[in-house]
C-alpha positions as CSV (number, residue, x, y, z in Angstrom):
1,X,134.6,116.2,229.2
2,X,135.6,113.3,227.0
3,X,134.4,113.2,223.4
4,X,132.3,110.1,224.1
5,X,130.1,111.4,227.0
6,X,126.7,112.7,226.3
7,X,126.6,115.5,228.9
8,X,125.5,118.8,227.4
9,X,128.3,121.4,227.1
10,X,127.9,124.6,229.0
11,X,127.4,126.6,225.8
12,X,124.9,124.3,224.2
13,X,121.2,123.6,224.8
14,X,120.1,120.5,226.7
15,X,120.1,117.4,224.7
16,X,123.1,118.1,222.4
17,X,126.0,115.8,223.2
18,X,129.3,117.5,223.8
19,X,131.0,115.8,220.8
20,X,128.3,117.2,218.5
21,X,128.3,120.8,219.7
22,X,129.7,123.2,217.1
23,X,130.6,125.8,219.7
24,X,133.2,123.5,221.4
25,X,136.9,123.7,220.5
26,X,138.2,121.1,218.2
27,X,141.1,119.3,219.9
28,X,143.6,117.5,217.7
29,X,145.5,114.9,219.8
30,X,149.0,113.7,219.2
31,X,149.8,110.2,218.1
32,X,149.9,107.6,220.9
33,X,153.3,106.9,222.4
34,X,156.4,109.1,222.5
35,X,156.5,112.3,224.5
36,X,153.3,114.0,225.4
37,X,153.0,117.4,223.8
38,X,150.4,120.1,224.1
39,X,147.2,119.5,222.2
40,X,146.6,121.6,219.1
41,X,143.3,123.5,219.4
42,X,141.4,124.8,216.4
43,X,139.0,127.7,217.1
44,X,135.7,128.0,215.2
45,X,135.1,131.5,214.0
46,X,134.5,133.2,210.7
47,X,135.2,130.1,208.8
48,X,132.3,128.3,210.5
49,X,130.0,131.1,209.5
50,X,131.2,130.7,205.9
51,X,130.4,127.0,206.0
52,X,127.0,127.7,207.3
53,X,126.4,130.2,204.5
54,X,127.5,127.7,201.9
55,X,125.3,125.0,203.3
56,X,122.3,127.4,203.6
57,X,122.6,128.6,200.0
58,X,124.1,125.9,197.8
59,X,121.8,123.0,198.9
60,X,118.5,124.8,198.5
61,X,119.5,126.4,195.2
62,X,120.5,123.0,193.9
63,X,117.1,121.5,194.9
64,X,115.2,124.5,193.5
65,X,117.1,124.4,190.2
66,X,116.6,120.6,190.0
67,X,112.9,121.1,190.4
68,X,112.7,123.9,187.8
69,X,114.9,122.0,185.4
70,X,112.6,119.0,185.8
71,X,109.6,121.1,185.0
72,X,111.4,122.6,182.0
73,X,112.5,119.1,180.9
74,X,108.9,117.9,181.2
75,X,107.8,120.5,178.6
76,X,110.1,119.1,176.0
77,X,108.7,116.2,174.0
78,X,110.8,113.5,172.4
79,X,111.6,113.5,168.7
80,X,109.2,111.9,166.3
81,X,111.6,108.9,165.8
82,X,111.4,108.1,169.4
83,X,107.6,108.1,169.6
84,X,107.2,104.8,167.8
85,X,106.0,102.9,170.8
86,X,105.0,103.9,174.3
87,X,108.0,102.4,176.2
88,X,110.6,104.1,174.0
89,X,108.7,107.4,174.3
90,X,108.4,107.2,178.1
91,X,112.0,106.2,178.5
92,X,113.3,109.0,176.3
93,X,111.0,111.5,178.0
94,X,112.2,110.5,181.5
95,X,115.8,110.5,180.4
96,X,115.4,114.1,179.0
97,X,113.7,115.2,182.3
98,X,116.6,113.8,184.3
99,X,119.3,115.2,182.1
100,X,117.8,118.7,182.0
101,X,117.1,118.8,185.7
102,X,120.5,117.6,186.8
103,X,122.3,119.9,184.3
104,X,120.5,123.0,185.5
105,X,120.9,122.0,189.1
106,X,124.7,121.5,188.7
107,X,125.1,124.7,186.8
108,X,123.2,126.8,189.3
109,X,124.8,125.3,192.4
110,X,128.2,125.7,190.9
111,X,127.5,129.4,190.1
112,X,126.2,130.0,193.7
113,X,129.3,128.2,195.2
114,X,131.5,130.3,192.9
115,X,129.6,133.4,194.0
116,X,130.3,132.7,197.7
117,X,133.9,131.8,197.2
118,X,134.5,134.8,195.0
119,X,132.8,137.1,197.5
120,X,134.9,135.7,200.3
121,X,138.1,136.2,198.3
122,X,137.2,139.7,197.2
123,X,136.2,140.7,200.7
124,X,139.6,139.4,202.0
125,X,141.6,141.2,199.3
126,X,139.7,144.5,199.3
127,X,138.6,144.7,202.9
128,X,139.5,148.4,203.4
129,X,138.3,149.5,200.0
130,X,134.9,147.9,200.4
131,X,134.5,149.1,204.0
132,X,132.1,152.0,203.3
133,X,130.1,150.3,200.5
134,X,126.5,149.1,201.0
135,X,125.7,145.4,201.0
136,X,123.9,145.5,197.6
137,X,126.9,147.3,196.1
138,X,129.3,144.7,197.5
139,X,127.1,141.9,196.3
140,X,126.9,143.5,192.9
141,X,130.7,143.5,192.7
142,X,130.8,139.9,193.9
143,X,128.2,138.8,191.4
144,X,129.8,140.8,188.5
145,X,133.2,139.1,189.1
146,X,131.5,135.7,189.5
147,X,129.6,136.1,186.3
148,X,132.8,137.1,184.5
149,X,134.7,134.2,185.9
150,X,131.9,131.7,185.2
151,X,131.6,132.7,181.5
152,X,135.3,133.5,180.9
153,X,136.0,130.5,178.7
154,X,133.3,131.5,176.2
155,X,134.8,134.8,175.1
156,X,134.5,138.4,176.1
157,X,130.8,139.0,175.0
158,X,129.4,136.1,177.2
159,X,131.8,137.2,179.9
160,X,130.3,140.8,179.9
161,X,126.8,139.4,179.8
162,X,127.6,137.0,182.7
163,X,129.1,139.9,184.6
164,X,126.0,142.1,184.1
165,X,123.7,139.2,185.0
166,X,125.8,138.3,188.1
167,X,125.8,141.9,189.3
168,X,122.1,142.3,188.9
169,X,121.3,138.9,190.6
170,X,123.8,139.6,193.4
171,X,122.5,143.0,194.2
172,X,118.9,141.8,194.0
173,X,119.7,139.0,196.4
174,X,121.3,141.4,198.8
175,X,118.4,143.8,198.6
176,X,115.8,141.1,199.1
177,X,117.8,139.7,202.0
178,X,118.0,143.1,203.7
179,X,114.2,143.5,203.3
180,X,113.7,140.2,205.1
181,X,112.3,138.2,202.2
182,X,114.6,135.2,202.8
183,X,114.3,135.1,206.6
184,X,112.2,132.3,208.2
185,X,110.6,133.0,211.6
């Protein structure tokens, strides 16, 4: 099947064009001209699941943190100097809401992304050592290391606090996920 036809692939449901099916092999063709060589084929496997996990966690946490940051920014009133007239106060108020919401969304999304990448890296390095550990214990390790890395530029006390916070959030996330709180039916 060529990449431009819209016939469904054998592994996909009806209506999905073959070129949009994630289950298909990715074929990298050689440049035109010259001798024809075999085509390189990339297999989708564990890396695809990692991408799905990233997109399923980072995006919603960014949106959620943006909303909570906006609510927190809405509770902060402008300084008295900036309340002279209505336009200045409204402009300052909206600027503050935007700054706080984007700052919190960026920080939380970066921490979640770092958590996923750190967990993948630790799982790769210590695959045999973590084999018998439970999921909440593994995620506590991932979260602890992530918190330590995230706050490592601030000194050892914030690093320890970040590690404890990351371990508790990571294990709580794994426990809630195992109990089915994050599954949508």
